[in-house]
KOLPAKOL-400490 format. One record per residue (C-alpha): x, y, z; residue in one letter. Coordinates in nm, 4 decimals. Layout:
// residues N
{east->X | north->Y | up->Z | resn->A}
...
This chain:
// residues 393
{east->10.1743 | north->6.3122 | up->13.6706 | resn->M}
{east->10.0323 | north->5.9789 | up->13.7841 | resn->H}
{east->9.7108 | north->5.9057 | up->13.5874 | resn->P}
{east->9.5085 | north->5.8764 | up->13.9089 | resn->L}
{east->9.6444 | north->6.2074 | up->14.0368 | resn->A}
{east->9.5601 | north->6.3669 | up->13.7023 | resn->E}
{east->9.2030 | north->6.2323 | up->13.7177 | resn->K}
{east->9.1589 | north->6.3688 | up->14.0709 | resn->V}
{east->9.2987 | north->6.7051 | up->13.9629 | resn->S}
{east->9.0524 | north->6.7356 | up->13.6750 | resn->I}
{east->8.7521 | north->6.6365 | up->13.8859 | resn->E}
{east->8.8431 | north->6.8769 | up->14.1667 | resn->L}
{east->8.8927 | north->7.1563 | up->13.9151 | resn->G}
{east->8.5299 | north->7.1079 | up->13.8130 | resn->K}
{east->8.4155 | north->7.0885 | up->14.1742 | resn->E}
{east->8.5946 | north->7.4140 | up->14.2557 | resn->L}
{east->8.3772 | north->7.5889 | up->13.9981 | resn->Q}
{east->8.0658 | north->7.4324 | up->14.1522 | resn->N}
{east->8.1642 | north->7.5546 | up->14.4989 | resn->I}
{east->8.2429 | north->7.9068 | up->14.3815 | resn->L}
{east->7.9167 | north->7.9259 | up->14.1878 | resn->T}
{east->7.7165 | north->7.8133 | up->14.4897 | resn->Y}
{east->7.8725 | north->8.0628 | up->14.7292 | resn->W}
{east->7.8641 | north->8.3560 | up->14.4900 | resn->S}
{east->7.4954 | north->8.3033 | up->14.4123 | resn->T}
{east->7.3557 | north->8.1994 | up->14.7527 | resn->N}
{east->7.5341 | north->8.4179 | up->15.0062 | resn->T}
{east->7.5068 | north->8.7839 | up->14.9048 | resn->I}
{east->7.2891 | north->8.9761 | up->15.1535 | resn->D}
{east->7.1066 | north->9.2206 | up->14.9275 | resn->E}
{east->6.9147 | north->9.3780 | up->15.2166 | resn->I}
{east->7.1647 | north->9.4270 | up->15.5005 | resn->N}
{east->7.4956 | north->9.4123 | up->15.3171 | resn->G}
{east->7.7735 | north->9.1580 | up->15.3324 | resn->G}
{east->7.6695 | north->8.7955 | up->15.3354 | resn->F}
{east->7.3729 | north->8.6089 | up->15.4761 | resn->V}
{east->7.4246 | north->8.4458 | up->15.8137 | resn->G}
{east->7.2603 | north->8.1106 | up->15.7466 | resn->E}
{east->7.0880 | north->7.8815 | up->15.4992 | resn->R}
{east->6.9460 | north->7.5500 | up->15.6175 | resn->D}
{east->7.0044 | north->7.1991 | up->15.4878 | resn->H}
{east->6.7587 | north->7.2562 | up->15.2031 | resn->N}
{east->6.9092 | north->7.5936 | up->15.1144 | resn->N}
{east->6.6265 | north->7.7962 | up->15.2698 | resn->N}
{east->6.7358 | north->8.1367 | up->15.3968 | resn->L}
{east->6.7124 | north->8.1740 | up->15.7752 | resn->I}
{east->6.5848 | north->8.5297 | up->15.8319 | resn->P}
{east->6.7766 | north->8.7554 | up->16.0678 | resn->N}
{east->7.0525 | north->8.5013 | up->16.1353 | resn->A}
{east->7.3585 | north->8.6496 | up->16.3005 | resn->S}
{east->7.6852 | north->8.6843 | up->16.1078 | resn->K}
{east->8.0029 | north->8.5161 | up->16.2298 | resn->G}
{east->8.3647 | north->8.6130 | up->16.1756 | resn->I}
{east->8.4651 | north->8.2592 | up->16.0774 | resn->I}
{east->8.2150 | north->8.2434 | up->15.7909 | resn->L}
{east->8.2985 | north->8.5944 | up->15.6723 | resn->N}
{east->8.6772 | north->8.5671 | up->15.6905 | resn->S}
{east->8.6671 | north->8.2290 | up->15.5180 | resn->R}
{east->8.4626 | north->8.3723 | up->15.2327 | resn->I}
{east->8.7303 | north->8.6355 | up->15.1794 | resn->L}
{east->9.0060 | north->8.3740 | up->15.1870 | resn->W}
{east->8.8250 | north->8.1329 | up->14.9560 | resn->S}
{east->8.7459 | north->8.3779 | up->14.6789 | resn->F}
{east->9.0872 | north->8.5435 | up->14.7038 | resn->S}
{east->9.2628 | north->8.2066 | up->14.6887 | resn->A}
{east->9.0473 | north->8.0926 | up->14.3979 | resn->A}
{east->9.1218 | north->8.4175 | up->14.2146 | resn->S}
{east->9.4951 | north->8.3674 | up->14.2673 | resn->N}
{east->9.4767 | north->8.0034 | up->14.1599 | resn->H}
{east->9.2607 | north->8.0588 | up->13.8521 | resn->L}
{east->9.4326 | north->8.3874 | up->13.7675 | resn->K}
{east->9.0969 | north->8.5571 | up->13.7175 | resn->T}
{east->8.9294 | north->8.8845 | up->13.8102 | resn->D}
{east->8.5856 | north->8.7247 | up->13.7898 | resn->A}
{east->8.5457 | north->8.7280 | up->14.1673 | resn->Y}
{east->8.6916 | north->9.0714 | up->14.2249 | resn->N}
{east->8.3604 | north->9.2232 | up->14.3341 | resn->S}
{east->8.2857 | north->8.9510 | up->14.5891 | resn->I}
{east->8.6387 | north->8.9841 | up->14.7319 | resn->C}
{east->8.5983 | north->9.3609 | up->14.7626 | resn->E}
{east->8.2540 | north->9.3263 | up->14.9171 | resn->Q}
{east->8.3873 | north->9.0753 | up->15.1690 | resn->S}
{east->8.6891 | north->9.2865 | up->15.2613 | resn->Y}
{east->8.4863 | north->9.6066 | up->15.2987 | resn->N}
{east->8.2213 | north->9.4410 | up->15.5141 | resn->Y}
{east->8.4856 | north->9.2918 | up->15.7443 | resn->L}
{east->8.6609 | north->9.6277 | up->15.7731 | resn->K}
{east->8.3400 | north->9.8228 | up->15.8381 | resn->T}
{east->8.1586 | north->9.5865 | up->16.0732 | resn->H}
{east->8.3911 | north->9.3282 | up->16.2322 | resn->F}
{east->8.6927 | north->9.5506 | up->16.2978 | resn->N}
{east->8.7218 | north->9.6814 | up->16.6552 | resn->D}
{east->8.8614 | north->10.0314 | up->16.6046 | resn->E}
{east->8.8918 | north->10.0924 | up->16.9795 | resn->E}
{east->9.0871 | north->9.7889 | up->17.1020 | resn->F}
{east->9.1962 | north->9.6267 | up->16.7779 | resn->G}
{east->9.1158 | north->9.2816 | up->16.6506 | resn->G}
{east->8.7904 | north->9.1445 | up->16.5129 | resn->V}
{east->8.4628 | north->9.0655 | up->16.6869 | resn->Y}
{east->8.3279 | north->8.7122 | up->16.7015 | resn->W}
{east->7.9670 | north->8.7795 | up->16.5986 | resn->E}
{east->7.7330 | north->9.0471 | up->16.4596 | resn->L}
{east->7.3557 | north->9.0620 | up->16.4381 | resn->D}
{east->7.1951 | north->9.0423 | up->16.0950 | resn->F}
{east->7.2216 | north->9.4210 | up->16.0542 | resn->K}
{east->7.5957 | north->9.4213 | up->16.1225 | resn->G}
{east->7.5986 | north->9.5348 | up->16.4872 | resn->N}
{east->7.8420 | north->9.3578 | up->16.7254 | resn->P}
{east->7.6692 | north->9.1171 | up->16.9657 | resn->I}
{east->7.9673 | north->8.9064 | up->17.0756 | resn->N}
{east->8.2817 | north->9.1165 | up->17.1059 | resn->T}
{east->8.5151 | north->8.8537 | up->17.2518 | resn->R}
{east->8.8607 | north->8.8250 | up->17.0967 | resn->K}
{east->8.9093 | north->8.4642 | up->16.9975 | resn->Q}
{east->9.2693 | north->8.4167 | up->16.8805 | resn->V}
{east->9.1432 | north->8.1602 | up->16.6288 | resn->Y}
{east->8.9372 | north->8.4370 | up->16.4653 | resn->A}
{east->9.2239 | north->8.6862 | up->16.4580 | resn->Q}
{east->9.4370 | north->8.4201 | up->16.2909 | resn->A}
{east->9.1746 | north->8.3565 | up->16.0258 | resn->F}
{east->9.1637 | north->8.7242 | up->15.9434 | resn->M}
{east->9.5410 | north->8.7248 | up->15.8945 | resn->I}
{east->9.5071 | north->8.4216 | up->15.6670 | resn->Y}
{east->9.2311 | north->8.5874 | up->15.4635 | resn->A}
{east->9.3898 | north->8.9324 | up->15.4466 | resn->L}
{east->9.7239 | north->8.7911 | up->15.3324 | resn->S}
{east->9.5537 | north->8.5992 | up->15.0530 | resn->E}
{east->9.3426 | north->8.8995 | up->14.9564 | resn->Y}
{east->9.6546 | north->9.1159 | up->14.9416 | resn->Y}
{east->9.8205 | north->8.8666 | up->14.7041 | resn->M}
{east->9.5207 | north->8.9097 | up->14.4744 | resn->F}
{east->9.4352 | north->9.2778 | up->14.5120 | resn->S}
{east->9.7696 | north->9.4337 | up->14.6133 | resn->K}
{east->9.5624 | north->9.6422 | up->14.8566 | resn->N}
{east->9.8256 | north->9.7731 | up->15.1002 | resn->K}
{east->9.5591 | north->9.8540 | up->15.3583 | resn->E}
{east->9.4789 | north->9.4807 | up->15.3738 | resn->A}
{east->9.8361 | north->9.3695 | up->15.4418 | resn->I}
{east->9.8815 | north->9.6470 | up->15.6979 | resn->N}
{east->9.5718 | north->9.5229 | up->15.8775 | resn->W}
{east->9.7080 | north->9.1671 | up->15.8713 | resn->A}
{east->10.0359 | north->9.2859 | up->16.0261 | resn->I}
{east->9.8431 | north->9.4807 | up->16.2893 | resn->E}
{east->9.6507 | north->9.1657 | up->16.3849 | resn->L}
{east->9.9734 | north->8.9661 | up->16.3989 | resn->Y}
{east->10.1225 | north->9.2209 | up->16.6383 | resn->N}
{east->9.8064 | north->9.2132 | up->16.8525 | resn->L}
{east->9.8287 | north->8.8349 | up->16.8860 | resn->I}
{east->10.1960 | north->8.8557 | up->16.9759 | resn->E}
{east->10.1359 | north->9.1318 | up->17.2301 | resn->K}
{east->9.8259 | north->8.9934 | up->17.3994 | resn->N}
{east->9.8051 | north->8.6189 | up->17.3431 | resn->A}
{east->10.1630 | north->8.4946 | up->17.3374 | resn->R}
{east->10.2694 | north->8.3088 | up->17.6507 | resn->D}
{east->10.6226 | north->8.4317 | up->17.7098 | resn->T}
{east->10.6703 | north->8.1940 | up->18.0039 | resn->T}
{east->10.5535 | north->7.8567 | up->17.8720 | resn->Y}
{east->10.5315 | north->7.9367 | up->17.4978 | resn->K}
{east->10.2302 | north->7.9042 | up->17.2740 | resn->G}
{east->9.9176 | north->8.1202 | up->17.2636 | resn->Y}
{east->9.6293 | north->8.1724 | up->17.5040 | resn->I}
{east->9.2928 | north->8.0862 | up->17.3525 | resn->E}
{east->9.0670 | north->8.3900 | up->17.4050 | resn->A}
{east->9.0120 | north->8.7304 | up->17.5685 | resn->F}
{east->8.7470 | north->8.9899 | up->17.6372 | resn->N}
{east->8.6891 | north->9.2773 | up->17.3961 | resn->K}
{east->8.9689 | north->9.4808 | up->17.5560 | resn->D}
{east->9.2094 | north->9.1824 | up->17.5532 | resn->W}
{east->9.1696 | north->9.1264 | up->17.9278 | resn->S}
{east->9.1467 | north->8.7636 | up->18.0545 | resn->P}
{east->8.8182 | north->8.5853 | up->17.9906 | resn->I}
{east->8.6756 | north->8.3033 | up->18.2025 | resn->E}
{east->8.5146 | north->8.0979 | up->17.9266 | resn->D}
{east->8.7717 | north->8.0538 | up->17.6508 | resn->M}
{east->8.5894 | north->7.7885 | up->17.4486 | resn->R}
{east->8.5769 | north->7.8234 | up->17.0733 | resn->L}
{east->8.2476 | north->7.6314 | up->17.0619 | resn->S}
{east->8.0194 | north->7.4363 | up->17.2936 | resn->D}
{east->8.1878 | north->7.1061 | up->17.2059 | resn->K}
{east->8.5344 | north->7.2283 | up->17.3119 | resn->D}
{east->8.7068 | north->7.2045 | up->17.6472 | resn->E}
{east->8.7517 | north->7.5314 | up->17.8390 | resn->N}
{east->9.1315 | north->7.5232 | up->17.8356 | resn->E}
{east->9.3981 | north->7.7881 | up->17.7862 | resn->A}
{east->9.5738 | north->7.6249 | up->17.4901 | resn->K}
{east->9.4279 | north->7.4225 | up->17.2052 | resn->T}
{east->9.5767 | north->7.2443 | up->16.9089 | resn->M}
{east->9.3084 | north->7.3833 | up->16.6790 | resn->N}
{east->9.3863 | north->7.7484 | up->16.7496 | resn->T}
{east->9.7627 | north->7.6898 | up->16.7281 | resn->H}
{east->9.7128 | north->7.5138 | up->16.3936 | resn->L}
{east->9.5316 | north->7.8134 | up->16.2486 | resn->H}
{east->9.7844 | north->8.0584 | up->16.3915 | resn->V}
{east->10.0496 | north->7.8478 | up->16.2146 | resn->L}
{east->9.8468 | north->7.8538 | up->15.8940 | resn->E}
{east->9.7927 | north->8.2306 | up->15.9167 | resn->A}
{east->10.1554 | north->8.3093 | up->15.9930 | resn->Y}
{east->10.2631 | north->8.0878 | up->15.7016 | resn->T}
{east->10.0479 | north->8.2858 | up->15.4601 | resn->N}
{east->10.1521 | north->8.6193 | up->15.6088 | resn->L}
{east->10.5225 | north->8.5352 | up->15.5780 | resn->Y}
{east->10.4808 | north->8.4906 | up->15.2012 | resn->K}
{east->10.4189 | north->8.8646 | up->15.1758 | resn->V}
{east->10.5820 | north->8.9958 | up->15.4957 | resn->Y}
{east->10.9404 | north->8.8703 | up->15.5289 | resn->K}
{east->10.9799 | north->8.9660 | up->15.8926 | resn->N}
{east->11.2518 | north->8.7963 | up->16.0987 | resn->E}
{east->11.0426 | north->8.7783 | up->16.4149 | resn->K}
{east->10.7554 | north->8.6228 | up->16.2212 | resn->L}
{east->10.9978 | north->8.3658 | up->16.0800 | resn->K}
{east->11.1124 | north->8.2791 | up->16.4327 | resn->N}
{east->10.7515 | north->8.2602 | up->16.5519 | resn->D}
{east->10.6747 | north->8.0096 | up->16.2765 | resn->L}
{east->10.9770 | north->7.8007 | up->16.3668 | resn->S}
{east->10.8660 | north->7.7974 | up->16.7309 | resn->E}
{east->10.5128 | north->7.6979 | up->16.6324 | resn->L}
{east->10.6369 | north->7.4060 | up->16.4225 | resn->I}
{east->10.8488 | north->7.2862 | up->16.7145 | resn->N}
{east->10.5514 | north->7.3148 | up->16.9509 | resn->L}
{east->10.3594 | north->7.0801 | up->16.7244 | resn->F}
{east->10.6478 | north->6.8348 | up->16.7175 | resn->L}
{east->10.7119 | north->6.8452 | up->17.0935 | resn->T}
{east->10.3761 | north->6.9280 | up->17.2580 | resn->K}
{east->10.0844 | north->6.8420 | up->17.0310 | resn->F}
{east->10.2120 | north->6.5320 | up->16.8500 | resn->L}
{east->10.1943 | north->6.2213 | up->17.0684 | resn->N}
{east->10.3706 | north->5.8847 | up->17.0473 | resn->S}
{east->10.0778 | north->5.7337 | up->16.8557 | resn->N}
{east->10.1151 | north->5.9944 | up->16.5790 | resn->N}
{east->9.7902 | north->6.1682 | up->16.6726 | resn->N}
{east->9.7580 | north->6.5317 | up->16.7801 | resn->L}
{east->9.6621 | north->6.6109 | up->17.1389 | resn->N}
{east->9.3891 | north->6.8745 | up->17.1448 | resn->L}
{east->9.3552 | north->7.0523 | up->17.4825 | resn->F}
{east->9.6089 | north->7.1756 | up->17.7384 | resn->F}
{east->9.6224 | north->7.4081 | up->18.0340 | resn->D}
{east->9.8584 | north->7.7045 | up->18.0395 | resn->E}
{east->10.1537 | north->7.4924 | up->18.1543 | resn->Q}
{east->10.1003 | north->7.2273 | up->17.8860 | resn->W}
{east->9.9351 | north->6.9678 | up->18.1065 | resn->N}
{east->9.7237 | north->6.7501 | up->17.8772 | resn->L}
{east->9.3493 | north->6.7821 | up->17.9395 | resn->K}
{east->9.1949 | north->6.5562 | up->17.6755 | resn->S}
{east->9.2541 | north->6.2242 | up->17.5010 | resn->S}
{east->9.0143 | north->6.2744 | up->17.2082 | resn->V}
{east->9.1506 | north->6.2024 | up->16.8602 | resn->I}
{east->9.0186 | north->6.4226 | up->16.5773 | resn->S}
{east->9.0961 | north->6.2460 | up->16.2514 | resn->F}
{east->9.0371 | north->6.5548 | up->16.0388 | resn->G}
{east->9.2673 | north->6.7723 | up->16.2466 | resn->H}
{east->9.5402 | north->6.5068 | up->16.2376 | resn->D}
{east->9.5569 | north->6.4890 | up->15.8578 | resn->I}
{east->9.5152 | north->6.8655 | up->15.8218 | resn->E}
{east->9.8101 | north->6.9247 | up->16.0548 | resn->T}
{east->10.0294 | north->6.6873 | up->15.8544 | resn->A}
{east->10.0375 | north->6.9040 | up->15.5442 | resn->W}
{east->10.0139 | north->7.2486 | up->15.7085 | resn->L}
{east->10.3327 | north->7.1773 | up->15.9044 | resn->L}
{east->10.5128 | north->7.1042 | up->15.5773 | resn->I}
{east->10.3927 | north->7.4306 | up->15.4256 | resn->E}
{east->10.5151 | north->7.6261 | up->15.7290 | resn->A}
{east->10.8604 | north->7.4653 | up->15.7098 | resn->A}
{east->10.8756 | north->7.5342 | up->15.3349 | resn->K}
{east->10.7911 | north->7.9012 | up->15.3593 | resn->V}
{east->11.0648 | north->7.9748 | up->15.6140 | resn->I}
{east->11.3077 | north->7.7628 | up->15.4076 | resn->E}
{east->11.4192 | north->7.5534 | up->15.7044 | resn->N}
{east->11.5549 | north->7.2319 | up->15.5497 | resn->K}
{east->11.5904 | north->7.0515 | up->15.8813 | resn->E}
{east->11.2311 | north->7.1255 | up->15.9844 | resn->L}
{east->11.1051 | north->7.0446 | up->15.6347 | resn->L}
{east->11.2696 | north->6.7038 | up->15.6460 | resn->S}
{east->11.1243 | north->6.6354 | up->15.9909 | resn->E}
{east->10.7734 | north->6.7560 | up->15.9063 | resn->T}
{east->10.7704 | north->6.5413 | up->15.5925 | resn->E}
{east->10.8748 | north->6.2380 | up->15.7952 | resn->R}
{east->10.6061 | north->6.3099 | up->16.0557 | resn->I}
{east->10.3408 | north->6.3731 | up->15.7882 | resn->A}
{east->10.3825 | north->6.0208 | up->15.6513 | resn->V}
{east->10.3548 | north->5.8710 | up->16.0008 | resn->L}
{east->10.0400 | north->6.0751 | up->16.0685 | resn->I}
{east->9.8944 | north->5.9727 | up->15.7315 | resn->A}
{east->9.9579 | north->5.6031 | up->15.7974 | resn->D}
{east->9.7952 | north->5.6229 | up->16.1406 | resn->T}
{east->9.5064 | north->5.8173 | up->15.9896 | resn->F}
{east->9.4520 | north->5.5505 | up->15.7226 | resn->I}
{east->9.4584 | north->5.2738 | up->15.9822 | resn->K}
{east->9.2093 | north->5.4273 | up->16.2253 | resn->H}
{east->9.0241 | north->5.7178 | up->16.0632 | resn->G}
{east->8.8724 | north->5.5786 | up->15.7438 | resn->I}
{east->8.5551 | north->5.3691 | up->15.7401 | resn->D}
{east->8.4871 | north->5.0749 | up->15.5092 | resn->V}
{east->8.2848 | north->5.3015 | up->15.2786 | resn->D}
{east->8.5883 | north->5.5231 | up->15.2185 | resn->G}
{east->8.4603 | north->5.8121 | up->15.4301 | resn->G}
{east->8.6647 | north->5.9838 | up->15.6999 | resn->V}
{east->8.5166 | north->5.9399 | up->16.0469 | resn->M}
{east->8.4985 | north->6.2252 | up->16.2968 | resn->N}
{east->8.6539 | north->6.1400 | up->16.6344 | resn->E}
{east->8.7640 | north->5.8667 | up->16.8709 | resn->F}
{east->8.7750 | north->5.8893 | up->17.2505 | resn->E}
{east->9.0265 | north->5.6293 | up->17.3791 | resn->P}
{east->8.9310 | north->5.6899 | up->17.7428 | resn->A}
{east->8.5791 | north->5.5580 | up->17.6841 | resn->T}
{east->8.6444 | north->5.3620 | up->17.3632 | resn->N}
{east->8.3726 | north->5.5654 | up->17.1872 | resn->V}
{east->8.4000 | north->5.6144 | up->16.8110 | resn->L}
{east->8.2078 | north->5.8943 | up->16.6387 | resn->D}
{east->8.1651 | north->5.7398 | up->16.2939 | resn->S}
{east->7.9729 | north->6.0321 | up->16.1442 | resn->D}
{east->8.1437 | north->6.1807 | up->15.8412 | resn->K}
{east->8.1632 | north->6.5608 | up->15.8503 | resn->H}
{east->8.2333 | north->6.7479 | up->15.5282 | resn->W}
{east->8.5625 | north->6.9096 | up->15.6209 | resn->W}
{east->8.7750 | north->6.6053 | up->15.7225 | resn->P}
{east->8.7012 | north->6.4546 | up->15.3807 | resn->Q}
{east->8.8504 | north->6.7644 | up->15.2169 | resn->A}
{east->9.1564 | north->6.7740 | up->15.4422 | resn->E}
{east->9.2193 | north->6.4029 | up->15.3829 | resn->A}
{east->9.2480 | north->6.4638 | up->15.0088 | resn->L}
{east->9.5273 | north->6.7142 | up->15.0685 | resn->V}
{east->9.7093 | north->6.5274 | up->15.3445 | resn->G}
{east->9.7185 | north->6.2024 | up->15.1492 | resn->L}
{east->9.8358 | north->6.3794 | up->14.8353 | resn->R}
{east->10.1267 | north->6.5206 | up->15.0360 | resn->Y}
{east->10.2086 | north->6.1709 | up->15.1645 | resn->A}
{east->10.2141 | north->6.0484 | up->14.8043 | resn->Y}
{east->10.4374 | north->6.3381 | up->14.6969 | resn->N}
{east->10.6841 | north->6.2534 | up->14.9732 | resn->I}
{east->10.6927 | north->5.8748 | up->14.9308 | resn->T}
{east->10.5797 | north->5.8087 | up->14.5736 | resn->G}
{east->10.3691 | north->5.5270 | up->14.7168 | resn->D}
{east->10.0579 | north->5.4733 | up->14.5057 | resn->E}
{east->9.8561 | north->5.3500 | up->14.8064 | resn->K}
{east->9.7956 | north->5.7103 | up->14.9147 | resn->Y}
{east->9.6451 | north->5.7990 | up->14.5772 | resn->L}
{east->9.4221 | north->5.4910 | up->14.5826 | resn->L}
{east->9.2830 | north->5.5799 | up->14.9264 | resn->I}
{east->9.2521 | north->5.9457 | up->14.8255 | resn->L}
{east->9.0494 | north->5.8348 | up->14.5230 | resn->S}
{east->8.8135 | north->5.6322 | up->14.7448 | resn->K}
{east->8.7576 | north->5.9353 | up->14.9696 | resn->I}
{east->8.6859 | north->6.1510 | up->14.6648 | resn->L}
{east->8.4321 | north->5.8934 | up->14.5481 | resn->N}
{east->8.2690 | north->5.9074 | up->14.8923 | resn->F}
{east->8.2544 | north->6.2867 | up->14.8700 | resn->I}
{east->8.0980 | north->6.2700 | up->14.5249 | resn->Q}
{east->7.8362 | north->6.0110 | up->14.6194 | resn->T}
{east->7.7516 | north->6.1005 | up->14.9804 | resn->K}
{east->7.8767 | north->6.4493 | up->15.0761 | resn->I}
{east->7.8074 | north->6.6700 | up->14.7738 | resn->I}
{east->7.4464 | north->6.7881 | up->14.7562 | resn->D}
{east->7.3728 | north->6.7338 | up->14.3880 | resn->H}
{east->7.0245 | north->6.8810 | up->14.4234 | resn->K}
{east->7.0862 | north->7.2108 | up->14.6064 | resn->N}
{east->7.4615 | north->7.2513 | up->14.5686 | resn->G}
{east->7.7566 | north->7.2635 | up->14.8095 | resn->E}
{east->7.8442 | north->6.9853 | up->15.0564 | resn->W}
{east->7.6275 | north->6.8455 | up->15.3355 | resn->F}
{east->7.7500 | north->6.9191 | up->15.6884 | resn->W}
{east->7.7724 | north->6.5487 | up->15.7708 | resn->R}
{east->7.6311 | north->6.2054 | up->15.7023 | resn->V}
{east->7.5832 | north->5.9093 | up->15.9347 | resn->D}
{east->7.7408 | north->5.5643 | up->15.9152 | resn->K}
{east->7.4878 | north->5.4670 | up->15.6480 | resn->N}
{east->7.5646 | north->5.7735 | up->15.4358 | resn->G}
{east->7.2418 | north->5.9516 | up->15.5231 | resn->K}
{east->7.2707 | north->6.3290 | up->15.5657 | resn->S}
{east->7.1577 | north->6.5106 | up->15.8796 | resn->Y}
{east->6.8800 | north->6.7444 | up->15.7679 | resn->T}
{east->6.8893 | north->6.9531 | up->16.0887 | resn->S}
{east->7.2247 | north->7.1132 | up->16.0097 | resn->E}
{east->7.2869 | north->7.4170 | up->15.7964 | resn->Y}
{east->7.4468 | north->7.4472 | up->15.4549 | resn->K}
{east->7.5769 | north->7.7989 | up->15.5289 | resn->I}
{east->7.6374 | north->7.9227 | up->15.8820 | resn->G}
{east->7.8752 | north->8.0312 | up->16.1568 | resn->M}
{east->8.0968 | north->7.7243 | up->16.1002 | resn->W}
{east->8.0076 | north->7.6274 | up->15.7443 | resn->K}
{east->8.2053 | north->7.8134 | up->15.4794 | resn->A}
{east->8.3736 | north->7.7343 | up->15.1458 | resn->P}
{east->8.7229 | north->7.7203 | up->15.2949 | resn->Y}
{east->8.8034 | north->7.3493 | up->15.3477 | resn->H}
{east->8.6526 | north->7.2164 | up->15.0274 | resn->N}
{east->8.7629 | north->7.5003 | up->14.7986 | resn->S}
{east->9.1159 | north->7.4759 | up->14.9390 | resn->R}
{east->9.1351 | north->7.1022 | up->14.8728 | resn->A}
{east->9.0221 | north->7.1643 | up->14.5163 | resn->C}
{east->9.2792 | north->7.4400 | up->14.4705 | resn->I}
{east->9.5722 | north->7.2444 | up->14.6158 | resn->V}
{east->9.4990 | north->6.9293 | up->14.4162 | resn->L}
{east->9.4021 | north->7.1036 | up->14.0917 | resn->N}
{east->9.7629 | north->7.1454 | up->13.9839 | resn->N}
């Protein structure tokens, strides 16, 4: 192993333990069960905060993946607690699928069926099954896969529709969050369907699932990837492009997840193509997405020439993985050198050395935003723990 890669591996192995310690000690809801809905920037508990499916499914994935990576049963209880809470409170026994949001007591308050959320449950359940060998978990993952294929798959134009009502009927507002465009098809949701199906196929060697993964990879190569080696984000049902925004974090995350999807279905032609594309994406990412301080910037809007130079926590994590893949493919040391600079930025500006975990984001001067939460609907251990796991090898 290259000495720089070895150094990064050791440091991220230590950081993985820090992340797991933080989440196992700060998130258990002793009063209402499951996990707390929110802690603020300073780690203060926000009373009666609602509980989101993204936070809860990502907790299950993170501790299951860490258990598989570390080959330990130390987090068995937190995995079981997470799985049981999801099954008892988020699972829609009437129409299938998982709810978007519960109140602090575990009662559904937003029952929409976001395909992104269903995909994350598949991702988490597949990982949990690898750890626990709980057949109920893998059966639930397969059930969710079939629900997505039945209700969300666009058999005319290909791809997947973004969201539905509780009963899987069409919904007017399909947005994943307030910052998103209200469009039928998004790169972000397709990326996490790809990720989920990749993990599911490791334990469910189904021919249709294999074909679905192949189709998803090709959609990324033909619909989402543009001539500048960025990923287009929002489309209508017929694949008319509806946005020009560039998300640097999503670009570099896509680069390596496409490779993993091609690997798992053992498609040599697609693997070769995704590796070629990953290097192109990484080079474009390095050119435009990294600030002089080594931090990964958030977004760029070419239409208005507006750059969002804030550094959110998760693109830093995804950059570590994407650049490591580019190094593995090319053997070019430049990717490790840039990766090392990003890790240094994480260690000096993103990690909260006082209260633990990573800040949501910092500004151009490296100052953290104190108004944003440390734990919440969109802030979970998934991106940073995964980067630590992938690179700690």
